[in-house]
N, C-alpha and C positions, 0 to 999 in steps of 0.2 A: 296874274290872276288865273290864267288858263292852266298853268303848271299846278297851282294849288287845287284847282278843281279836279284835275286829273289824279293828283295824289289822293284827294278825298274820295274819288270814285273807287280807286283801288282799295283804299282803307275800308270803306263801307262794304264793298263786295266781300272782302275777307272776313270782316266782323259778322256780317249777316248771312254769309254763305248764299249768295245770289245764284239762283238756277234759272227757272223758266216761267214762273208765274206771271200772268199778264194782268195788269190792273185795268180797271175801267177808265174811260176817257171822259173828261168834261172840258167844255170851253170856259173861257174866263167869266163870261156872263153867268153860266150855270153855277160855277164855283162861288161867285160872289153872292148870287141869289140864295143858294143853299146855306152858305155860311151865315149870311145876314139873318136867315130864318131859324138858325140854330139846328139845321138838319145835317150839318157836317162840320168837322174841324178842319180848317184850311191851314196848312203848314207851309211856310216859306223857308225853303232849305238853302237859300243862297247865303253868301257871306255877309258879315256885318258891314263891310265896305259897300257892297251892292245895296244893302238896305238903306244906308245913308245917302247913296246917290239918287235912288228913285223913290224911296219910301217903300212901305209894304201895303198890301191890300188891307183895307179898313178892318176887316174881321179876321185877318190872318194872324197866326201865332208864329213869330220868328224863332226857328230852331235850325241853326246852321248844320248842314250835314258834316261840317268839319268838327263840330263839337263832339268831344269824346263821350259826353253824357247825353248824346242825341236820344238814345232809346229811353233813358230815364225821364228826360224832359217830355218826350212824346207820350210816354205812359202817363205822366202827370197831366198833360193836356187833354187826354181822353178819359181821365179819371180811372185808369186801369182797365177800361173796357175795350178789349181788342175787337169787339163787334161794332163799335161806334164808327160811323162813316168818317173817313179822313181823306183829304185831297192834298197832294203835294204840288207845289209850284216853284219854279226856278226862273231863270232868265228866258230860256227858249225851249224848255221841255226835255232836254237831254238828261240833266241830273235828276229832275223830278221823276222821270220815267224809271230811272235806275233805282231810286230810293223806293218808289211805289212797288216795283217788282220785289225788291228785297223785303219790304214789310209784309207783303202777301205771303212770302215764304217764311216769314218769322211768326206767323200766326194771326196777323191782322186780316180780318175776313172781308172788310168793305173798304177797299183802298182804290183811290182814283188818282189819275194824273191829269193835271191841267197842261195839256201838251203844247199849247201856244205860249205858255209862260207869261212873264211880265213884258218882255220886249217883242214878242211875236216870233212866229216860225211858219213852216209850211202849213201847220195846223190852223193858223189864224193870226189875226193882227196883234193879239196880245192885250194884256190888262191895261197897259198905259195908253196904247192907241185907241182902245175902246173907251177911254176916259172914265174908267171905273175909279172909285174913290181910293185914295191912299192916305196913310198916316205915317208919321215918323216913329221908328221903333223905340 
């Protein structure tokens, strides 16, 4: 799985021409609250295998960063509006940060990273440890 994630990072970096834009940061509670209120679109960029293992956030849209149609699916999720707030989440915040930076450089103007991810990181305990609701994709 780590090899696939590394390959995906390289692929997405090449496709989206990642440079240096920095996304905003949200913790899992903020992401959940805003997604539930319809104030942002939460995108789970993990793999299908990861979704099956843990579920996804109740209001999250599963679009794997490995999906070659990632941008098209993201565009559909935001209704073509690149100014709509979006937040990326992965397992521990590494992949989501990379995708969030890439999207900011691709023209999305209100991009956030859920840096603690589903499993937790230095940024916080994570979605699952916070016992936020999940659903099966």
